[in-house]
C-alpha positions as CSV (number, residue, x, y, z in Angstrom):
1,X,-110.5,-43.4,-98.0
2,X,-112.8,-41.8,-100.5
3,X,-111.3,-39.5,-103.1
4,X,-112.7,-36.0,-103.4
5,X,-112.0,-32.9,-105.5
6,X,-109.1,-31.0,-103.9
7,X,-109.6,-27.3,-103.2
8,X,-107.1,-24.9,-104.8
9,X,-104.3,-23.4,-102.7
10,X,-104.2,-19.9,-101.3
11,X,-103.9,-18.3,-104.8
12,X,-107.4,-19.3,-105.9
13,X,-110.9,-20.0,-104.6
14,X,-111.8,-23.6,-104.0
15,X,-114.1,-25.6,-106.4
16,X,-116.0,-28.5,-105.1
17,X,-117.3,-31.5,-106.9
18,X,-118.2,-34.8,-105.3
19,X,-116.0,-37.7,-106.4
20,X,-115.5,-41.2,-105.2
21,X,-112.9,-43.7,-106.4
22,X,-111.9,-41.3,-109.2
23,X,-115.5,-41.0,-110.5
24,X,-117.8,-37.9,-110.3
25,X,-120.8,-38.5,-108.1
26,X,-124.2,-36.9,-108.6
27,X,-125.7,-35.0,-105.7
28,X,-129.4,-34.2,-105.6
29,X,-130.6,-30.7,-105.0
30,X,-132.5,-32.0,-101.9
31,X,-129.4,-33.5,-100.4
32,X,-127.3,-30.4,-101.1
33,X,-129.9,-28.2,-99.5
34,X,-130.4,-30.4,-96.5
35,X,-126.6,-30.5,-95.8
36,X,-126.7,-26.7,-95.3
37,X,-129.1,-26.8,-92.4
38,X,-129.3,-28.2,-88.9
39,X,-125.8,-27.4,-87.7
40,X,-125.2,-26.0,-84.2
41,X,-123.1,-22.9,-83.4
42,X,-119.7,-24.4,-82.2
43,X,-117.7,-21.1,-82.1
44,X,-115.3,-21.2,-79.2
45,X,-115.3,-18.0,-77.1
46,X,-113.1,-16.5,-74.3
47,X,-110.1,-18.4,-75.5
48,X,-106.7,-17.8,-73.8
49,X,-103.7,-17.3,-75.9
50,X,-101.3,-20.2,-76.4
51,X,-98.4,-20.1,-74.0
52,X,-95.9,-19.0,-76.6
53,X,-98.0,-16.1,-77.9
54,X,-95.9,-13.5,-76.1
55,X,-92.7,-15.0,-77.5
56,X,-94.0,-15.2,-81.1
57,X,-95.1,-11.5,-80.9
58,X,-91.6,-10.6,-79.8
59,X,-90.1,-12.6,-82.6
60,X,-92.3,-11.0,-85.2
61,X,-91.3,-7.5,-83.9
62,X,-87.6,-8.5,-84.3
63,X,-88.1,-9.7,-87.8
64,X,-90.0,-6.6,-88.7
65,X,-87.2,-4.3,-87.5
66,X,-84.7,-6.2,-89.6
67,X,-86.5,-5.5,-92.9
68,X,-88.1,-2.0,-92.8
69,X,-90.1,-1.2,-96.0
70,X,-90.1,-4.8,-97.3
71,X,-93.0,-7.2,-97.5
72,X,-92.2,-10.6,-95.9
73,X,-94.1,-13.7,-96.8
74,X,-93.7,-16.8,-94.5
75,X,-95.7,-19.8,-95.7
76,X,-96.8,-22.7,-93.5
77,X,-96.6,-25.1,-96.4
78,X,-99.1,-27.4,-98.1
79,X,-99.9,-31.1,-97.7
80,X,-97.6,-33.2,-99.8
81,X,-98.8,-36.2,-101.8
82,X,-97.5,-39.6,-100.6
83,X,-99.3,-41.7,-103.2
84,X,-102.2,-40.9,-105.5
85,X,-104.8,-39.3,-103.2
86,X,-103.1,-39.8,-99.9
87,X,-100.8,-37.3,-98.2
88,X,-97.9,-37.4,-95.8
89,X,-98.6,-36.2,-92.3
90,X,-98.3,-32.4,-92.3
91,X,-95.5,-30.6,-90.5
92,X,-95.6,-26.8,-90.6
93,X,-92.5,-25.0,-91.9
94,X,-90.2,-24.1,-89.1
95,X,-90.0,-20.4,-89.7
96,X,-93.8,-20.2,-89.9
97,X,-94.3,-22.1,-86.6
98,X,-91.6,-20.1,-84.9
99,X,-93.3,-16.8,-85.7
100,X,-96.9,-17.8,-85.2
101,X,-97.2,-20.9,-82.9
102,X,-99.6,-22.3,-85.5
103,X,-99.0,-25.8,-86.9
104,X,-101.9,-26.1,-89.4
105,X,-101.4,-26.4,-93.2
106,X,-102.0,-23.9,-95.9
107,X,-101.5,-20.7,-93.9
108,X,-99.2,-17.8,-94.5
109,X,-97.8,-15.0,-92.3
110,X,-97.5,-11.7,-94.2
111,X,-95.6,-8.6,-93.0
112,X,-96.9,-5.6,-95.0
113,X,-94.9,-2.3,-94.6
114,X,-96.9,0.6,-93.2
115,X,-96.4,4.4,-93.2
116,X,-95.1,4.3,-89.6
117,X,-92.0,2.5,-90.7
118,X,-93.1,-0.9,-89.3
119,X,-95.3,-3.6,-90.6
120,X,-99.0,-4.6,-90.5
121,X,-98.8,-8.4,-89.7
122,X,-101.6,-10.6,-90.8
123,X,-101.9,-14.4,-90.5
124,X,-103.8,-15.8,-93.5
125,X,-105.5,-19.1,-92.6
126,X,-108.1,-21.5,-93.8
127,X,-111.4,-20.4,-92.2
128,X,-114.1,-22.8,-91.0
129,X,-115.6,-24.9,-93.7
130,X,-118.4,-23.1,-95.6
131,X,-121.7,-25.0,-95.1
132,X,-123.4,-23.1,-97.8
133,X,-121.1,-23.9,-100.8
134,X,-120.6,-27.5,-99.9
135,X,-117.0,-27.3,-99.0
136,X,-117.8,-28.7,-95.5
137,X,-118.8,-32.1,-97.0
138,X,-117.9,-32.2,-100.6
139,X,-114.3,-31.0,-100.5
140,X,-111.8,-33.6,-99.5
141,X,-110.3,-31.2,-96.9
142,X,-113.6,-30.0,-95.6
143,X,-114.2,-30.4,-91.9
144,X,-116.6,-33.4,-92.3
145,X,-113.6,-35.3,-93.7
146,X,-110.6,-34.0,-91.8
147,X,-112.1,-32.6,-88.6
148,X,-112.9,-29.2,-87.2
149,X,-110.4,-26.3,-87.6
150,X,-110.4,-23.0,-85.8
151,X,-112.4,-20.1,-87.0
152,X,-110.4,-17.0,-87.9
153,X,-111.6,-15.3,-84.7
154,X,-110.6,-18.3,-82.6
155,X,-107.2,-18.4,-84.3
156,X,-106.7,-14.7,-83.6
157,X,-107.5,-15.1,-79.9
158,X,-105.2,-18.2,-79.6
159,X,-102.2,-16.9,-81.6
160,X,-102.4,-13.2,-80.7
161,X,-102.3,-12.1,-84.3
162,X,-104.7,-10.5,-86.8
163,X,-106.1,-13.2,-89.1
164,X,-107.7,-13.2,-92.6
165,X,-109.1,-15.8,-95.0
166,X,-106.2,-17.3,-97.0
167,X,-108.3,-17.3,-100.2
168,X,-107.8,-13.5,-100.2
169,X,-104.0,-13.8,-100.0
170,X,-103.2,-13.5,-103.7
171,X,-105.2,-10.3,-104.1
172,X,-103.6,-8.9,-100.9
173,X,-100.1,-9.5,-102.3
174,X,-101.0,-8.0,-105.7
175,X,-102.4,-4.9,-104.0
176,X,-99.1,-2.9,-104.0
177,X,-95.6,-3.1,-105.4
178,X,-93.6,-3.4,-102.2
179,X,-90.3,-5.3,-102.4
180,X,-91.2,-8.8,-101.4
181,X,-89.2,-11.5,-99.7
182,X,-90.4,-15.1,-99.2
183,X,-89.3,-18.1,-97.2
184,X,-89.0,-20.2,-100.3
185,X,-89.5,-23.9,-100.9
186,X,-92.6,-24.6,-98.8
187,X,-95.5,-23.5,-101.0
188,X,-95.0,-23.7,-104.8
189,X,-98.0,-21.6,-105.6
190,X,-96.8,-18.7,-103.4
191,X,-93.2,-19.0,-104.8
192,X,-94.6,-18.7,-108.3
193,X,-96.8,-15.7,-107.3
194,X,-93.9,-13.8,-105.8
195,X,-91.9,-14.5,-108.9
196,X,-94.8,-13.1,-110.9
197,X,-94.9,-10.0,-108.7
198,X,-91.2,-9.4,-109.2
199,X,-91.5,-9.8,-112.9
200,X,-94.3,-7.3,-113.0
201,X,-92.3,-4.9,-110.9
202,X,-89.2,-5.5,-113.1
203,X,-87.1,-5.2,-109.9
204,X,-83.9,-6.7,-111.2
205,X,-82.1,-9.9,-112.0
206,X,-82.8,-13.4,-110.8
207,X,-79.7,-13.2,-108.7
208,X,-81.1,-10.1,-106.9
209,X,-84.4,-11.9,-106.3
210,X,-82.6,-14.9,-104.9
211,X,-80.6,-12.7,-102.6
212,X,-83.8,-11.1,-101.2
213,X,-85.1,-14.5,-100.1
214,X,-81.7,-15.8,-98.9
215,X,-81.3,-12.8,-96.6
216,X,-84.7,-13.5,-95.1
217,X,-84.0,-17.1,-94.5
218,X,-80.5,-16.4,-93.0
219,X,-81.9,-13.7,-90.7
220,X,-84.6,-16.0,-89.4
221,X,-82.0,-18.7,-88.7
222,X,-79.8,-16.1,-86.9
223,X,-82.7,-15.1,-84.7
224,X,-83.3,-18.7,-83.7
225,X,-79.7,-19.5,-82.7
226,X,-80.3,-18.4,-79.0
227,X,-83.3,-20.1,-77.4
228,X,-85.5,-18.2,-75.0
229,X,-86.6,-19.8,-71.7
230,X,-89.8,-21.1,-73.2
231,X,-87.9,-22.8,-76.1
232,X,-85.5,-24.4,-73.6
233,X,-88.4,-25.8,-71.6
234,X,-89.9,-27.3,-74.8
235,X,-86.5,-28.9,-75.7
236,X,-86.3,-30.3,-72.2
237,X,-89.8,-31.8,-72.6
238,X,-88.6,-33.4,-75.9
239,X,-85.5,-34.8,-74.2
240,X,-87.4,-36.2,-71.2
241,X,-89.9,-38.0,-73.5
242,X,-86.9,-39.3,-75.5
243,X,-85.4,-40.7,-72.4
244,X,-88.6,-42.6,-71.7
245,X,-88.6,-43.8,-75.3
246,X,-85.1,-45.3,-74.9
247,X,-86.3,-47.1,-71.7
248,X,-89.3,-48.4,-73.7
249,X,-86.8,-49.8,-76.3
250,X,-84.7,-51.6,-73.7
251,X,-87.8,-53.3,-72.3
252,X,-88.8,-54.3,-75.8
253,X,-85.4,-55.8,-76.8
254,X,-86.6,-59.4,-76.4
255,X,-89.3,-58.8,-79.0
256,X,-86.8,-57.0,-81.2
257,X,-84.6,-60.0,-81.1
258,X,-87.6,-62.1,-82.3
259,X,-88.3,-59.7,-85.1
260,X,-85.9,-57.0,-86.4
261,X,-84.8,-53.4,-85.9
262,X,-88.3,-52.4,-87.0
263,X,-89.5,-53.4,-83.5
264,X,-87.1,-50.9,-82.0
265,X,-88.1,-48.2,-84.4
266,X,-91.8,-48.8,-83.8
267,X,-91.4,-48.9,-80.0
268,X,-89.8,-45.5,-80.0
269,X,-92.3,-44.1,-82.4
270,X,-95.2,-45.1,-80.1
271,X,-93.6,-42.9,-77.3
272,X,-93.1,-40.0,-79.8
273,X,-96.7,-40.1,-80.8
274,X,-98.1,-40.5,-77.3
275,X,-96.0,-37.7,-75.8
276,X,-95.4,-35.5,-78.8
277,X,-96.2,-34.7,-82.4
278,X,-93.9,-37.2,-84.1
279,X,-90.3,-38.3,-84.2
280,X,-88.1,-35.3,-85.0
281,X,-86.3,-37.2,-87.7
282,X,-86.1,-40.7,-89.1
283,X,-85.1,-43.0,-86.3
284,X,-81.8,-44.8,-86.7
285,X,-82.1,-48.3,-85.2
286,X,-78.9,-50.0,-86.3
287,X,-77.8,-53.3,-84.9
288,X,-74.5,-55.0,-85.6
289,X,-72.7,-53.9,-88.7
290,X,-75.6,-51.6,-89.6
291,X,-74.3,-49.2,-87.0
292,X,-71.4,-48.4,-89.2
293,X,-73.8,-46.8,-91.7
294,X,-74.2,-43.3,-90.5
295,X,-77.7,-42.7,-91.7
296,X,-79.1,-46.2,-91.4
297,X,-82.9,-45.8,-91.6
298,X,-84.0,-49.0,-93.3
299,X,-84.2,-50.5,-89.8
300,X,-84.8,-54.0,-91.3
301,X,-81.8,-55.9,-89.9
302,X,-81.7,-58.5,-87.2
303,X,-81.1,-57.7,-83.5
304,X,-78.8,-60.4,-82.3
305,X,-77.5,-61.4,-78.9
306,X,-73.9,-60.2,-78.6
307,X,-74.2,-57.3,-81.1
308,X,-74.4,-53.6,-80.3
309,X,-77.6,-51.6,-81.0
310,X,-77.0,-48.0,-82.0
311,X,-80.2,-46.1,-81.4
312,X,-80.3,-42.4,-82.7
313,X,-83.8,-41.0,-82.0
314,X,-85.7,-38.0,-80.8
315,X,-89.2,-37.0,-79.8
316,X,-90.6,-33.9,-81.4
317,X,-93.0,-32.0,-79.2
318,X,-96.4,-30.8,-80.3
319,X,-94.8,-27.3,-80.6
320,X,-92.2,-28.8,-83.0
321,X,-89.1,-28.8,-80.8
322,X,-87.0,-32.0,-81.1
323,X,-84.5,-33.9,-79.1
324,X,-81.6,-35.8,-80.7
325,X,-80.0,-38.5,-78.6
326,X,-77.9,-41.5,-79.4
327,X,-76.9,-44.5,-77.3
328,X,-75.0,-47.6,-78.3
329,X,-76.2,-50.5,-76.2
330,X,-75.1,-54.1,-75.9
331,X,-78.1,-56.3,-76.8
332,X,-77.1,-58.9,-74.3
333,X,-76.8,-56.3,-71.5
334,X,-73.0,-56.4,-71.2
335,X,-70.2,-55.2,-73.5
336,X,-67.6,-57.6,-74.7
337,X,-64.0,-56.5,-73.9
338,X,-63.5,-55.3,-77.4
339,X,-66.8,-53.5,-77.6
340,X,-66.0,-51.8,-74.3
341,X,-62.6,-50.7,-75.6
342,X,-64.2,-48.9,-78.5
343,X,-67.1,-47.6,-76.5
344,X,-64.8,-46.2,-73.7
345,X,-62.7,-44.3,-76.3
346,X,-65.9,-42.7,-77.7
347,X,-67.1,-41.9,-74.2
348,X,-63.7,-40.2,-73.4
349,X,-64.0,-38.1,-76.6
350,X,-67.5,-37.1,-75.7
351,X,-66.5,-36.1,-72.2
352,X,-63.8,-33.9,-73.7
353,X,-66.3,-32.4,-76.1
354,X,-68.9,-31.6,-73.4
355,X,-66.2,-30.0,-71.2
356,X,-65.4,-27.6,-74.1
357,X,-68.9,-26.3,-74.3
358,X,-69.1,-23.0,-72.5
359,X,-70.1,-19.4,-73.2
360,X,-67.5,-17.4,-75.1
361,X,-65.7,-20.4,-76.5
362,X,-65.6,-21.0,-80.2
363,X,-68.3,-23.3,-81.6
364,X,-65.5,-25.5,-83.1
365,X,-63.8,-26.1,-79.8
366,X,-66.0,-29.1,-78.7
367,X,-65.4,-30.8,-82.1
368,X,-61.7,-30.3,-82.0
369,X,-61.5,-31.6,-78.4
370,X,-63.4,-34.7,-79.3
371,X,-61.5,-35.4,-82.4
372,X,-58.2,-35.1,-80.6
373,X,-59.1,-37.8,-78.1
374,X,-60.3,-40.1,-80.9
375,X,-57.1,-39.5,-82.9
376,X,-54.9,-40.2,-79.9
377,X,-56.7,-43.5,-79.3
378,X,-56.5,-44.5,-82.9
379,X,-52.8,-43.8,-82.9
380,X,-52.3,-45.7,-79.7
381,X,-54.1,-48.7,-81.1
382,X,-51.8,-48.6,-84.2
383,X,-54.6,-47.9,-86.7
384,X,-53.1,-44.5,-87.6
385,X,-49.5,-43.5,-87.9
386,X,-48.7,-40.6,-85.6
387,X,-47.8,-38.1,-84.4
388,X,-51.3,-37.0,-83.4
389,X,-50.8,-33.5,-84.8
390,X,-50.1,-35.0,-88.2
391,X,-53.2,-37.1,-88.1
392,X,-55.4,-34.1,-87.1
393,X,-53.8,-31.8,-89.7
394,X,-54.4,-34.3,-92.5
395,X,-57.8,-35.4,-91.1
396,X,-56.8,-39.0,-91.3
397,X,-59.0,-40.0,-88.3
398,X,-62.1,-39.1,-90.4
399,X,-61.9,-42.5,-92.1
400,X,-63.2,-43.9,-88.8
401,X,-65.0,-40.9,-87.2
402,X,-66.9,-39.9,-90.4
403,X,-68.8,-36.8,-89.2
404,X,-68.6,-33.6,-87.2
405,X,-69.1,-33.8,-83.5
406,X,-72.3,-31.9,-83.2
407,X,-74.8,-29.3,-84.4
408,X,-77.3,-26.8,-83.2
409,X,-80.6,-28.2,-82.0
410,X,-84.1,-26.7,-81.8
411,X,-87.1,-26.9,-84.1
412,X,-85.0,-28.6,-86.7
413,X,-82.7,-31.4,-85.7
414,X,-79.9,-29.7,-87.6
415,X,-81.1,-26.3,-86.4
416,X,-80.3,-22.9,-88.0
417,X,-78.3,-24.6,-90.8
418,X,-78.3,-21.4,-93.0
419,X,-77.4,-18.9,-90.2
420,X,-74.4,-16.7,-90.9
421,X,-71.1,-18.7,-90.4
422,X,-69.6,-15.8,-88.4
423,X,-72.4,-16.3,-85.8
424,X,-72.5,-20.1,-85.9
425,X,-69.8,-22.2,-87.4
426,X,-67.0,-19.6,-86.7
427,X,-68.8,-17.8,-83.9
428,X,-68.7,-18.1,-80.1
429,X,-71.2,-20.0,-78.0
430,X,-73.7,-18.0,-76.1
431,X,-76.0,-18.8,-73.2
432,X,-79.3,-20.2,-74.6
433,X,-77.7,-22.1,-77.5
434,X,-78.5,-25.8,-77.6
435,X,-76.3,-28.2,-79.4
436,X,-75.5,-31.9,-79.7
437,X,-72.1,-33.5,-78.7
438,X,-71.9,-36.8,-80.6
439,X,-68.5,-38.3,-81.4
440,X,-68.4,-41.8,-82.9
441,X,-66.2,-44.5,-84.3
442,X,-67.2,-46.7,-87.2
443,X,-65.2,-49.6,-88.5
444,X,-66.7,-50.8,-91.7
445,X,-67.3,-54.5,-92.2
446,X,-65.1,-54.5,-95.3
447,X,-62.3,-52.2,-94.1
448,X,-59.1,-54.1,-94.3
449,X,-57.1,-51.3,-92.6
450,X,-58.4,-52.5,-89.2
451,X,-58.1,-55.8,-87.5
452,X,-60.9,-58.3,-88.4
453,X,-62.3,-58.3,-84.9
454,X,-63.0,-54.6,-85.1
455,X,-64.8,-54.7,-88.4
456,X,-68.5,-54.1,-88.2
457,X,-68.4,-52.3,-84.8
458,X,-70.0,-48.8,-84.8
459,X,-70.4,-46.7,-81.7
460,X,-71.9,-43.2,-81.2
461,X,-72.9,-41.4,-78.0
462,X,-74.9,-38.2,-78.4
463,X,-76.3,-35.8,-75.9
464,X,-78.2,-32.5,-76.0
465,X,-76.3,-29.7,-74.2
466,X,-77.6,-26.3,-73.2
467,X,-75.0,-23.4,-73.0
468,X,-75.6,-21.6,-69.7
469,X,-74.1,-18.5,-68.1
470,X,-72.0,-20.8,-65.9
471,X,-71.0,-23.3,-68.5
472,X,-73.3,-26.0,-69.7
473,X,-76.2,-28.4,-68.7
474,X,-76.5,-31.8,-70.3
475,X,-80.2,-31.9,-70.9
476,X,-80.2,-35.7,-71.6
477,X,-78.3,-36.6,-68.4
478,X,-81.2,-38.9,-67.5
479,X,-79.7,-41.5,-69.8
480,X,-76.5,-43.1,-68.7
481,X,-73.3,-42.7,-70.7
482,X,-70.4,-44.5,-69.3
483,X,-70.1,-48.2,-70.1
484,X,-70.5,-49.2,-66.5
485,X,-73.6,-47.0,-66.1
486,X,-75.1,-48.3,-69.3
487,X,-74.7,-51.9,-68.1
488,X,-76.3,-51.1,-64.7
489,X,-79.1,-49.3,-66.5
490,X,-79.7,-52.3,-68.8
491,X,-79.7,-54.6,-65.8
492,X,-82.5,-52.5,-64.3
493,X,-84.7,-52.3,-67.4
494,X,-83.8,-55.3,-69.6
495,X,-86.4,-58.1,-69.1
496,X,-84.8,-61.4,-67.9
């Protein structure tokens, strides 16, 4: 890949200078002039809005109503350097994509208060590359290098929002002294600009400024807790693609045994890229004792006959909604008696947790139901000293269960993490909420408090559950859960 001069961010105009391999390159006047001519009109006309445009308009209206008189700045984020002059694949900031439906880099959604008590909402975006100033072919992010992007007019038609050139964003923000809130942490230049505006306005302490931004982030998370019908459909697409990814992995287990957990990871990634945008989070492909490491993402261990494979993975759709599913599979196709014993206890705990998911019930109920079943089993096995109420009160089961039993799911795998606790952690479930139910047991390979034969066994079962008016729907029911059903499914898909 050739290195080129990078254009500035939204707070300044781009400057272009041809570079290759770190060295400035000369361009003749004749070549520069020739490159401005001979290009066809490729403007796309009569475009239909993207399918979520009506939903994003409603979301913007709700956010506007929550902050009358304040200016709101919601950045998409910028490309992040991976190494030297190469970048990580771009993933738009969740709040920005939720409010716009746009997933391109460098944009920003701005709510400017108007005299009517509402907001004028403008989406600032990169326009088409300028053929006259050379950005098209000299800038490393010009369209000749990275591909065509939508014109501002095309974007307005597709997204159902007024658009403007992002190079004018800084001047627009400096144009008045409105109290400004920003979704912080996605665009360093915009964060700095808002800090500058606040300093110029002398609008109070650093603590007050931080509270302005926190209130915006929390409100956005609150708004996203309950999914609309379009979001639920996107999550189901993600779950269905994830189901197919798990089937791919089972069919590829012979190659994984010949190589490593990386083959499992790569197999699932192929499905994610074919049917979606990416994986929704780093895939956990943990075989044998690696399954006892909760966030095992090295995925470089062996896949051995007789071991269990814990696969925690999810496809992210092109609209950035992700599934989050875990299955623990016997590599040989059948559980040993001991593996089945552990698996069946986790399955019983998950069944209890899923049964506790219903509208009007506290969010914590499904966790407590699952933990009780696990604690009862651990006491029965003699690993913990009862009674069970004592174990639960002291949290002693956590040595082996490690984590909470689930979380909200949506555009982020741990969705709405900064929402108000009274609505989320200590609130009641509502129809339209989507969450995971994922109990587990993990016996560390060096844990002398358990019998030697249990050491190195890790089991987790995770499903995505929609809260409905009637109760719940297990969105990932296409994948088997009981030990008997898992073995029957493996017998169907595992090559022999």
